[in-house]
C-alpha positions in Angstrom: 0.1 0.0 0.0 1.3 3.4 -1.0 1.6 6.4 1.3 -1.3 8.0 -0.6 -3.4 4.9 0.3 -2.5 4.9 3.9 -3.3 8.4 4.2 -6.7 8.1 2.7 -7.5 5.0 4.8 -6.6 6.8 7.8 -8.8 9.6 6.9 -11.7 7.3 6.1 -11.3 5.4 9.5 -10.9 8.5 11.5 -14.0 10.3 10.0 -16.2 7.0 9.7 -19.2 7.0 12.2 -19.4 4.1 14.7 -22.7 2.7 13.3 -23.9 -0.4 11.6 -23.3 1.1 8.1 -19.6 1.8 8.7 -18.5 -1.2 6.4 -20.6 0.3 3.6 -19.1 3.7 3.9 -15.7 2.2 4.0 -16.3 0.4 0.6 -17.4 3.6 -0.8 -14.4 5.3 0.3 -12.1 2.8 -1.3 -14.0 3.1 -4.7 -13.3 6.8 -4.6 -9.7 6.2 -3.8 -9.4 4.0 -6.9 -11.1 6.5 -9.1 -8.8 9.1 -7.7 -5.8 6.8 -8.3 -6.7 6.3 -12.1 -7.3 10.1 -12.6 -3.8 10.8 -11.1 -2.3 8.0 -13.4 -3.9 9.5 -16.4 -2.7 13.1 -15.3 0.9 11.7 -15.2 0.5 10.0 -18.6 -0.7 13.2 -20.2 2.1 15.2 -18.4 4.7 12.7 -19.8 3.0 12.9 -23.3 3.3 16.6 -23.3 6.8 16.6 -22.1 7.7 14.3 -25.0 5.8 16.4 -27.4 7.5 19.7 -26.2 10.9 17.7 -26.6 9.9 16.6 -30.2 8.8 20.0 -31.0 12.1 21.5 -29.8 13.9 19.0 -31.8 11.8 19.7 -34.9 12.1 23.5 -34.3 16.0 23.2 -34.0 16.1 21.2 -37.2 14.0 23.6 -39.2 15.9 26.6 -37.8 19.1 24.8 -38.6 18.3 24.2 -42.2 20.7 26.1 -44.7 17.7 27.3 -46.8 14.0 27.1 -46.9 11.0 27.7 -44.9 8.2 25.6 -43.5 4.7 26.6 -42.8 1.7 24.8 -41.2 -1.9 26.1 -42.0 -5.2 25.0 -40.8 -8.4 24.3 -42.6 -9.1 28.1 -42.6 -5.8 28.7 -44.4 -4.6 30.2 -41.2 -0.8 29.9 -40.4 -0.4 27.9 -37.2 3.4 27.7 -37.5 6.2 29.2 -39.4 9.9 28.3 -39.2 13.1 28.4 -41.3 15.9 30.9 -42.4 14.0 32.2 -45.5 10.7 33.1 -44.0 11.2 36.9 -44.9 12.7 36.2 -48.4 9.9 33.8 -49.1 6.8 35.9 -47.9 8.4 39.0 -46.6 7.3 38.5 -42.9 9.0 37.2 -39.8 7.8 34.3 -37.8 5.9 36.4 -35.4 4.1 38.2 -38.2 3.1 35.2 -40.1 1.7 32.9 -37.3 -1.9 33.5 -36.6 -2.6 35.2 -39.9 -4.4 33.9 -43.0 -2.9 33.1 -46.5 -4.7 36.1 -48.0 -3.2 38.4 -45.3 0.4 37.2 -45.9 0.7 36.4 -49.6 0.5 39.2 -52.4 -2.8 39.1 -54.5 -1.1 38.0 -57.6 0.4 35.1 -55.7 -2.8 34.3 -53.6 -4.5 33.3 -57.1 -1.6 30.8 -57.7 -1.4 29.3 -54.2 -4.9 29.1 -53.2 -5.7 26.1 -55.4 -2.6 24.6 -54.2 -3.8 24.7 -50.5 -7.3 23.6 -51.4 -5.7 20.4 -53.2 -3.4 19.9 -50.0 -6.5 19.9 -47.6 -8.3 17.6 -50.0 -5.5 15.0 -49.6 -3.2 15.8 -52.6 0.4 16.7 -52.4 1.2 19.5 -54.9 4.3 21.3 -56.1 4.5 24.7 -58.0 7.2 27.3 -58.8 6.7 30.9 -57.5 8.6 33.9 -58.5 8.7 36.8 -56.2 11.1 39.8 -56.1 13.2 38.4 -58.8 13.6 35.2 -56.8 12.4 31.7 -57.8 11.0 29.4 -55.1 10.1 25.7 -55.2 6.9 25.3 -53.1 5.7 21.9 -52.0 2.6 21.0 -49.9 1.5 17.8 -48.1 -1.5 17.3 -46.0 -1.4 16.4 -42.2 -3.5 13.8 -40.6 -4.9 13.4 -36.9 -4.9 10.0 -35.2 -8.3 9.2 -36.7 -6.8 9.7 -40.2 -8.6 13.0 -40.7 -6.9 15.9 -42.5 -6.6 18.6 -40.2 -3.8 20.9 -41.6 -1.3 21.4 -44.4 2.4 21.6 -44.4 4.2 23.9 -46.8 7.8 23.7 -47.7 9.4 26.5 -49.7 13.0 26.7 -51.0 14.8 29.5 -52.7 16.1 27.8 -55.8 17.0 30.9 -57.8 20.7 30.0 -58.3 19.7 26.4 -59.1 17.1 27.7 -61.6 19.6 30.1 -63.1 22.3 27.6 -63.4 19.5 25.1 -65.0 18.7 27.9 -67.4 22.4 28.4 -68.3 22.8 24.9 -68.9 19.7 24.7 -71.0 20.9 27.6 -73.1 24.3 26.1 -73.5 22.9 22.7 -74.4 20.6 24.3 -77.1 23.7 26.1 -78.5 25.8 23.0 -78.5 22.9 21.1 -80.3 22.4 23.9 -82.7 26.3 24.0 -83.4 26.4 20.2 -83.7 23.9 20.3 -86.3 25.6 23.0 -88.4 28.9 20.9 -88.5 29.7 19.4 -91.8 31.2 16.4 -89.8 28.8 13.7 -89.0 28.9 13.1 -85.1 27.6 10.0 -83.2 27.8 9.5 -79.5 27.1 6.3 -77.9 26.9 5.4 -74.2 29.1 2.9 -72.4 26.7 0.3 -73.4 27.1 1.1 -77.1 23.7 2.6 -77.4 23.5 5.8 -79.6 22.4 9.0 -77.6 23.5 11.9 -79.8 23.4 12.1 -83.8 23.5 15.2 -85.7 22.0 16.3 -88.9 25.1 15.9 -91.0 25.4 12.2 -90.1 21.9 11.7 -91.4 22.9 13.5 -94.6 26.2 11.2 -95.0 23.8 8.1 -94.6 21.1 9.4 -96.8 18.6 9.6 -93.9 16.0 12.2 -93.7 15.4 11.8 -89.9 18.7 10.8 -88.3 17.0 10.7 -84.7 15.9 7.3 -85.8 19.4 6.1 -84.9 18.9 7.1 -81.3 18.6 4.1 -79.1 20.1 1.8 -81.6 23.6 0.5 -81.3 26.7 1.1 -83.6 26.9 -2.6 -84.3 23.3 -3.0 -85.6 22.7 -4.3 -89.0 20.9 -1.2 -90.1 24.3 0.7 -89.8 26.5 -1.8 -91.5 24.0 -2.5 -94.4 24.9 0.9 -95.8 28.5 0.0 -96.2 30.2 -2.1 -98.9 32.1 -4.3 -96.3 29.5 -4.2 -93.6 31.1 -7.1 -91.5 34.4 -5.1 -91.5 32.6 -1.9 -90.4 30.9 -3.7 -87.4 34.1 -5.5 -86.6 36.3 -2.3 -86.4 33.5 -0.6 -84.2 33.7 -3.4 -81.7 37.6 -3.2 -81.8 37.7 0.4 -81.3 35.2 0.5 -78.3 37.0 -2.4 -76.7 40.5 -1.0 -76.9 39.4 2.8 -76.2 42.4 4.3 -78.0 41.9 7.2 -80.3 41.9 6.2 -83.9 42.1 8.7 -86.8 41.3 8.1 -90.3 39.3 4.8 -90.8 38.3 4.6 -94.4 35.0 3.4 -95.1 33.1 2.9 -98.6 29.4 3.3 -98.7 27.3 1.3 -101.1 26.3 4.7 -102.6 29.8 5.2 -104.1 30.8 7.7 -101.4 33.9 7.4 -99.2 33.8 8.4 -95.5 36.6 8.7 -93.1 35.9 7.9 -89.5 37.6 9.1 -86.3 37.2 7.4 -82.9 37.6 9.2 -79.5 36.7 7.5 -76.1 35.0 10.2 -74.0 35.9 10.7 -70.4 33.3 12.1 -67.9 33.9 12.9 -64.3 37.2 11.1 -64.3 35.8 7.8 -65.9 34.9 6.3 -69.1 31.6 7.8 -70.4 31.0 6.7 -74.0 32.3 6.6 -77.5 32.4 9.5 -79.9 32.5 8.8 -83.7 33.3 11.5 -86.3 32.4 10.9 -90.1 33.6 13.0 -92.9 32.7 12.8 -96.6 36.2 12.5 -98.3 34.9 11.5 -101.7 35.8 14.6 -103.6 39.1 14.9 -101.8 40.0 11.1 -102.8 38.9 11.6 -106.2 40.9 14.8 -106.5 43.9 13.1 -104.9 43.6 10.2 -107.3 43.3 12.7 -110.2 46.3 14.5 -109.1 48.3 11.3 -108.5 47.3 10.4 -112.2 48.3 13.7 -113.5 51.7 13.5 -111.4 52.3 10.1 -113.0 51.7 11.5 -116.5 53.9 14.4 -115.8 56.4 12.1 -114.3 56.3 9.9 -117.3 56.5 13.0 -119.6 59.6 14.3 -117.7 61.2 10.8 -118.1 60.4 10.4 -121.9 62.0 11.7 -125.1 59.7 14.1 -126.6 60.7 12.9 -130.3 61.1 9.2 -129.8 58.9 8.6 -126.8 61.8 6.5 -125.4 63.1 7.1 -122.0 65.2 10.2 -121.8 68.4 10.5 -119.7 66.4 11.1 -116.5 64.1 8.2 -117.1 67.0 5.9 -118.1 69.1 6.8 -114.8 66.0 6.2 -112.6 65.1 3.0 -114.1 68.6 1.8 -114.8 69.4 2.3 -111.1 66.5 0.1 -110.1 67.4 -2.7 -112.5 71.1 -2.5 -111.3 69.9 -2.8 -107.6 67.7 -5.7 -108.5 70.6 -7.5 -110.3 72.7 -6.9 -107.3 70.1 -8.6 -105.1 69.2 -11.5 -107.3 72.8 -12.1 -108.6 71.5 -11.6 -112.2 73.9 -10.2 -115.0 73.2 -7.0 -117.0 74.8 -5.4 -120.1 74.7 -1.8 -121.0 74.8 -1.0 -124.7 76.0 2.5 -125.6 74.9 3.2 -129.2 76.0 6.2 -131.3 74.2 7.0 -134.9 76.9 7.6 -137.5 76.5 10.3 -140.1 73.7 12.2 -138.5 75.3 15.6 -139.2 75.2 15.0 -143.1 71.7 13.8 -143.0 70.6 17.1 -141.2 72.8 19.2 -143.4 72.0 17.7 -146.7 68.5 16.4 -146.3 67.2 18.6 -143.6 66.1 18.2 -140.0 62.9 16.6 -140.7 64.8 13.7 -142.2 67.2 13.8 -139.3 64.3 13.3 -136.9 63.0 10.6 -139.2 66.3 8.9 -139.0 66.2 9.1 -135.1 62.7 7.6 -135.0 63.8 4.7 -137.3 66.8 3.9 -135.0 64.5 4.1 -131.9 62.1 1.6 -133.5 64.9 -0.8 -134.6 66.2 -0.8 -130.9 62.7 -1.3 -129.5 62.1 -4.2 -132.0 65.5 -5.9 -131.3 65.6 -5.7 -127.5 63.0 -7.1 -125.1 60.2 -5.3 -123.2 62.1 -6.0 -120.0 65.1 -4.1 -121.2 65.4 -0.3 -120.7 65.8 1.6 -124.0 66.5 5.3 -123.9 67.7 8.3 -125.8 70.4 10.2 -124.0 70.2 13.1 -126.4 71.4 14.0 -130.0 72.2 10.8 -131.7 73.1 8.8 -128.6 71.1 5.8 -127.5 71.6 3.3 -124.6 70.0 0.1 -123.7 70.2 -1.7 -120.4 69.6 -5.5 -120.9 68.6 -7.5 -118.1 69.7 -11.2 -117.6 72.3 -10.6 -120.3 75.7 -12.1 -119.6 78.7 -11.1 -121.4 78.4 -14.3 -123.6 75.2 -13.1 -125.0 76.5 -9.7 -126.1 77.7 -11.0 -129.5 74.3 -12.7 -130.3 72.3 -9.4 -129.2 74.7 -7.2 -131.6 74.2 -9.8 -134.5 70.5 -9.4 -134.1 70.9 -5.6 -134.1 73.0 -5.7 -137.3 70.6 -8.1 -138.9 67.8 -5.5 -138.2 69.9 -2.7 -139.5 70.6 -4.7 -142.7 66.9 -5.4 -143.4 66.1 -1.7 -142.8 68.9 -0.4 -145.1 68.0 -2.9 -147.7 64.6 -1.5 -148.4 64.4 0.6 -151.7 63.9 4.4 -152.0 65.3 5.2 -148.8 67.3 8.5 -148.7 69.8 7.4 -146.0 71.1 4.4 -144.4 71.4 4.0 -140.6 74.9 3.0 -139.2 75.8 2.5 -135.5 78.8 2.5 -133.2 78.3 0.4 -130.3 80.0 0.0 -126.9 79.2 -2.6 -124.2 79.7 -2.8 -120.5 78.7 -6.0 -118.7 78.2 -6.5 -114.9 77.7 -9.7 -113.0 77.6 -9.2 -109.2 79.1 -12.9 -108.6 82.7 -12.2 -107.4 82.8 -8.6 -108.3 82.6 -5.3 -106.6 79.1 -3.6 -106.6 78.9 -1.1 -109.5 76.3 1.7 -110.1 74.5 2.7 -113.2 76.8 5.5 -113.9 79.9 3.4 -113.8 78.4 1.3 -116.6 77.3 4.2 -118.5 80.8 5.7 -118.4 82.5 2.4 -119.3 80.1 1.6 -122.3 80.6 5.4 -123.5 84.3 4.8 -123.5 84.3 1.5 -125.2 81.8 2.9 -127.9 84.3 5.6 -128.7 87.2 3.1 -128.9 85.2 0.9 -131.2 84.5 3.9 -133.4 88.2 5.2 -133.5 89.4 1.5 -134.1 87.0 1.1 -136.9 87.7 4.4 -138.7 91.5 4.0 -138.4 91.4 0.7 -140.3 89.0 1.8 -142.9 89.8 3.8 -146.2 90.3 7.6 -146.2 87.1 9.6 -145.6 84.2 8.5 -147.5 80.5 9.4 -147.8 78.7 6.2 -148.5 77.1 5.9 -145.2 74.5 8.7 -145.9 74.4 8.3 -149.8 70.9 7.9 -151.3 69.3 9.4 -154.4 67.2 12.4 -154.2 63.7 12.5 -155.6 64.9 15.2 -158.1 67.1 15.3 -161.2 70.0 16.7 -159.1 71.6 13.3 -158.9 72.6 11.4 -155.7 73.4 13.1 -152.5 76.8 12.8 -150.7 76.1 13.3 -147.0 79.6 13.9 -145.5 79.8 12.4 -142.1 81.2 14.2 -139.0 83.8 11.4 -138.6 85.7 9.1 -141.1 83.1 6.2 -142.0 83.3 2.9 -143.6 81.0 1.2 -145.9 78.2 -0.9 -144.5 79.8 -4.2 -145.7 82.9 -3.3 -143.7 80.9 -2.4 -140.7 79.2 -5.8 -141.0 82.6 -7.6 -141.0 84.0 -5.6 -138.2 81.0 -5.2 -135.9 78.4 -7.9 -136.4 77.5 -10.9 -138.3 74.8 -10.9 -140.9 72.6 -13.4 -139.0 68.9 -12.3 -139.5 66.9 -11.4 -136.3 65.0 -14.7 -136.2 68.4 -16.6 -136.1 69.9 -14.1 -133.6 67.2 -14.4 -131.1 68.2 -15.0 -127.6 
């Protein structure tokens, strides 16, 4: 029994009358004691709840007051504010906490904002959470409402949370503006641009890319993958295009200048760049350029360069190689002979009597003689041999796979061709050649250059010419002797060096074997 119970019991016993109804009065007193005890317990419970609520309210108030931004309002069903907390009360509504609490929405909010917020508050008291953006004094506030319920689930009030989002809103607007500008810039690029995310799904594609692929609406590519058949089907080698896409994305190393051929005949050049976002891999960037015109122009320039190179290496009159062409091609052939151990022979040929032909018959006939000599050399030597006119009446031939033992056979073949040419009737001149030969076989010998062979053959040609002329009769003119087509009689074209008759040249230079018999 508690002290309170003992006290009450003593009071009852002391005051109770000494009569027969004393036990009944005692029972009634005890019932009263139980009721008082129950009321006391309930009072204590309510006091504890109030203390707890006050503590919770203090915590909530401290939390709200500690918010870095924003304001919180509570309003009842009459739109009267019953609480207001937060550091942005004055910025949000222009009043302090004390000025807001107890006043209605119409009294606190400006008329132009009341028309915007009244439906919001009504919806909140109807059980619907809402959110709206309010602009006030050049600031932007994000306003959100939620209904508040009692223990029975009935809506008794509404809670408003307001945040100043001006800076965030301005940053969003700047970002939206920059994004729009970048998108506009991207669409005006002549380069096709495709960006795919880490999974390979296309997220960005510009208008130029659609034009390159012949698509009127390039946004159809968004959401597809770079390796889809709809992409590779546009290219000549679709499998290779798909394969390289996978390789580039897997290795993630920049690659510039992949060459792709569309089935339409256009040529594209593609660059790949891995994109880094916030310090990590963010996706793949593909840039496409139409280089068809450039490649065609490059091919055309290459063809023109080849033509010009060929022209610069050709003799204008005979269309044989000139000195430049011979030195270039001859050097290549000598190097090949070095590597392959194959013998070569260089023939240095000088036409006899060209001055007499030019002086007595004219330069047109002299040009014709040079053309005839060139034709004879082309017919005598093989296609693989390098035939050239060095200038004036000097010709040179580099014969490949021609050892020293083959030189007499080649000379016999050339002499036979000369004999056939000179034996034709109605010719106004005869062709005569002085020949010097230099041979080269890499086996067991020091390497030589085309300049070495040319100098040696030139020297031997001159020695042969001198040796032939010294053993011949005094100066003669039979080399260039042919009847004129007029009544003036035969022409004696005096040569610049002493010459010999063709018959003597045959005995001293070449055998008279015909070309067919002299074939190599």
